[in-house]
N, C-alpha and C positions, 0 to 999 in steps of 0.2 A: 482513415487508416484502417487497412484490412490486414489482419494477422490470423494465424491458424489457432491460436489459443482460444478456447471456448468460454473459459471462465473469466468473464469481464464484468466488472463492478463499477458503476458510476458514483462519483463522490466529489467532495471539496476538501482541499488540504486544510486540516484543523490546526496542526502545529509542525514546526520544522526545527530539529535540533541538529545543527551542523557541527561536525567534527573535522579534524584534519584530513581524514581519509574516508570516513563514511558519515552519512547523514541519515538520521531517523525521521521519517515522514509519517504522520498520523493523519489518515483520511477518514472523514465522516461520510459514510455511505448514505444513499437516498433514504434508506429505511431507518437511519438513525444509529446503526452499528458503526463501529470504528475498526479499521485495519491499519496495522503498523508495517511499514516497509522500510528496510534498510537498503539504501542505494549508495553508490560512491558520491562523494561530495562533487566531483567533476561532472557526474551526470545530472545531479540536482541543480547545478548552476547552468549547464547547457540546456536543460529543459525549463529553466525559469521557475522552479518550484518555489512557491511562496504561499503563505496563508491566504485562503480565499480563492485559490486558483482551482478551476475545475479540471479533474483528472480521470482517467480510467485506470482502475486497479486490474492488473492482468496477472491471473494466478496460472502458472505452469508448472506442474509438479508430477513426479511419477508416483508419489505417495501422499496420502492424506491419512493422518492417524487420529483415532478418537480415544477418549478416556471416559471412564464412568466412576462415580463414587461407589465404593464397596458397600456402603451402608443403604443403597437404594435399590 
């Protein structure tokens, strides 16, 4: 798979919560962190998303926001 997005993270599906329209997929990255993605249920089925499946998380965004604790 070749795509233009540079932010690609490898991981394994940790959990899948399927809804009527949207499915929430939690991916455990190789470094131990987790990323949650909300995709259409149709896409989740088409891609065969299931716990334990190896996936690539692709982040394509025009903005990335940061927050800090005012007490630090």
